[in-house]
N, C-alpha and C positions, 0 to 999 in steps of 0.2 A: 396798516392802511393799504387800500388797494385803489387803483384807478378804475373808474366806471363811467359809462355813458348814462346820464340821468335825464329822463324825460321831464320837461317842465311845462310843456304845452305845445300846441301846434307850431311847427317850425322852430322849436326851441329845445334842442337837446344839447347838454353841456357835459364836457369831460370834467369830472370831479374826483376827489379822493374821499373814499368812504371807509369806515371801520369794517374790517373783515370779521364780523362778530361771531358768526356761527359756523364758519367754514374751516376745514382742515385741508391742507395740501399733503397728499400722499406720495412718497417716493416708491414707485412700483417695484416689488421684488418678484411677483409672479402675476401673470394675467393669462387667462385661458380662452379658448374658443368654445362656443356653445352651439349645439345643433340648431337652435332657433335663429342664429345669425345666417344660416344657410338660406333661409327664406328670402332675405334681402340680397345676399350674394348671388343667388340664382335669378333674381328679378321677379320672384313670385309674390313678394309682399306688396300690399296696397298701402302700407303705412311706413313711416320712417325711411322713405326713399330719397329725401332731400340730401344732396351732396354736401360735404364739408365737415360733418361731425366726426369725432374720434370714436372708434369702435370699442366694444368690450364691456361686459357687465359682470365679469368674474375677475376679481382682483384682490390681492393682499399686498401689504407693504409696510413701510415705516413712516410714521408721522414726521413730516419735514417742516411744516409751518402750522401754527394754530392761530385762529382768530382770537380777538380780545375777550370774547364771551365764552370761550370753551372752558369747561370745568373738569371733564372726565378724562381728558387725554393730554399728553405732553409730547414735546418733540422727542423723538427716539423710540416711542412706543411702537411695538409690532402689532398690527391690527388686521382683522378680517373685515372686508367691506361687502355687505349684502348687495344684491343686484339692484336695489332701489333705496332711496332715502325715505325716512319717515319721521314724523314730528312727535309722536307719542302723546299728543294733546287733542287731536280731533276725535270726532264721534267714532270712527272706525278703529283708530289706534287704541282708544280706551277699551274697546271690546276685544282687543288682541288681534284684530284683523289689519295688521300693519301694511299688508300688500295692497290695501285699498285706501291708504292714507290720502286725505284730501289735499295735503300739501306735498305729497310725494312725487318723485320723478324717477324714471328708470335711467340707469347709466347706459351709455352707448347709443344715444339717440339725439334727435335735434334739440331736445330740451336740456340735455346734460351730457357733456363729453364723457367718454368711457375710459377704461383702465388700460387699453392697449397702447400705452405711451410710457415715457419715463416717469412722468408725474401726472396725477389727476386730482381734481378738486372734489371734496365731499361736503355738500351743504348739510345743515342739520346734523352735524357730526356727533354731537353728544348723544343723540337718540338713534343714531344709525350704526355707528361703528361698534365692533366687539374687540376686546383685547385678545390677542393670540395667547392661548394658555402657555404658561411657562413651565408647568410640571410635566408636560408630555411633548415629545419631539415628533410632530406630525410630518415634518419634511414637506415635500411637494403635495402631499395629500391634503394639506390645509386649504388648498384652492377649492377642494370639493365642498367646503363649508360655506362658500359664497353663494351657492345656488343649488347644485344638483343633489348633494346629500340631504340637505334640509327638505328639498322638494320630495325626494324619494321617501324620506322618513315620515313626512306628514301624509303622504299617500298611504303608507302602511298604517299609520296611527288612525286615520279616519276609517279604515276598513275594519278595525277591531274595536273602536272606542265605545260603541253602543252595545257590545256583547259582554255579558258578565265574565269576569276573569276565569271562573271555574269552567266555562264552556269553550275557552280558546282551544283547548287540547283536542276538541272534537270537530273543529272547523276544517272545512276544505275551502281553499281560496284559489283564485286564478289570477295570474298577472299577464296582461296582454301587452306585448312588446317587451323586448329584453335588451333595450339599449342601456347606456350607462345609468340614467336616472332610474329606470325600472330595476336594474340590478341593485341599486341602493335601496329601493323599496323591498326587494327580496331579502337582502341582508337585514333590514329593519324588521320585516315580517317574521323572520326566523326567531327573533327575540320573544315573540308571542307563543312560539312552539305549537303551531296548528298541526293537525293530523297530516296534511299534505298540501303542497303548493303545485299547481299546474302552471307551466310557463309556455306561452304561445308566441311564436315568432316564425320567421321563414329563413333566417340567416343561421347557418349551421354553427358558426363560431359563437354566436350569442346564445343559442340553445345549449351548446356544450358548457358555456360559462354558468348558465342557470342550472344545468344538471350537476355541475360541481358543487353548487350551493344546496343540493338536495332536492331540487325541483323535479317534477315529471315533465319532460320536454314534449311539446306538441308542435310539429311543423305544419302550419296551415296550408302549405303548398302540396303536402303529401297526404294529409288526412283531413277530415272534417272535424275541427275542434269541438263543435257543438255536439256532434254525435259521440265523440270519444268521452267528453266530460259527462254527458247525460248517462252513458252506459256505466261509467265508473262511479256515479253517484246514485244509482238505482232510479234514474230519470228525475232526480230531485233538483239537480243543479248545485252550484257551489254557494257557500254562505256569503262570500264577499268576492268582489272583483276589483283589482287595481288596474286601471286602464291608463297606459302610458304611451299611447300613440297619438291621440288627438284627431283621428280621422273618423268619419261616420261609419265605415265598415267595422272598425274596431269597437266603436260604441254599440253598434248593433249586435256584435258578437257578445259583448258584455251583457246586454239585455237578454240574449238568447240562452246564456248559461247561468244566469243568476237564479237562485231559488226564490220562491215567494217570500217576501219579507226580508230578503237579503239586501246587501248594500253594495253600491258601485262607487268606488273612490277613484276619481280621475284627477290627475295633476297636470294636464296640458295647460354601534360604535366600536363597529368592530374593525379596528385597523388591520388586523392580520388578514381578515377575509377580503378587505378592500385591496390590500397589497397583492393578495393571491390572484385577484381578478385582473390585475394590471390595467387599471383604468387609465393611468397616464402612460402613454407609450411614446411620447416625444417631448423633450425639453430643449428649447432653443435658447442659447446663452446670450442672445442679443436680438435686436430688431434690425433685420436686413432682408435681402431678397429671399433668403431661405424661409422667412416668415410667410411670404406670399405663396411660395411653393408648398408650404405646410398647409395653408388654407385650401389649396387646390386638392391636396391628398385627402384632407378632412372631408371636403365636398364629395370626393369619389368614394368615401366610406373606407379608405385604407387605414385611417387612424380613428381611434375612439375619443382620445383626449389629447389636446396639444396645449402646452404651457409655454408662454413667452417669459423671458427674463430680461426686461428692457434695460436694466442697469447692471447686468452681469450675474454670474453664479454666486458671487461672494456675499450678497446681501439678501 
């Protein structure tokens, strides 16, 4: 049972006990910063700026308490928590578009507290949580499965899905932006074995990472990426573009380099490759002042991925 403020009518709100039917309480083992949180941190966002909610939409942990109606999870289960909850019953969920669930809410906002805490609540837990695989030791890389790797994976999947398998080997694709999510897209795109992948960015370290993954790096501050790609493709353009920036200049570049009939995929399991790219470059063993300092370093671009361990390194 849980305590809740229940609305009964005008000027009639009562404190009652209600069954905690569909919720699970997670003891956080890891929570990470996401680049999207910087929009709020910098004061640029026009939404979710109300003070008071707990941050974080990337989290994994151990089931600490379960509601009476929970069927698929038990206390002690290690779980991956996606960045939003979904019901698996509404119109959108039944079509597989869980990100637009009519009953869904995103973690780390006014409507649902996030994972950057020792514990956090997961509504609709049976249809939201995923069991952490027991047959593979992902270590800290498991945190990538809460948001950025699935995002990158689907960005790549959409780029190839409408092209017959036998034609994948002849495709040229371009990835605009080479941040952590885009690098996940590149890793996923490699599984389709296209002829070549162009990687566009302006940060040398990111371009070097893309080059290590077999891409042709293009620094847009040094050369015109449209001219380079047009020349390399006999003025045809690439078959698909994975756009991972989310700004209008990047999208314009995508339209400028795509061939007629091509596809633009915008998203604004290869563990060895991910480890090689060193996505996670700081793990903090507790929540203290160093967590705030890490956010400042993350904002300055000094760190690609920060993971918090609110309950210590041993869980």
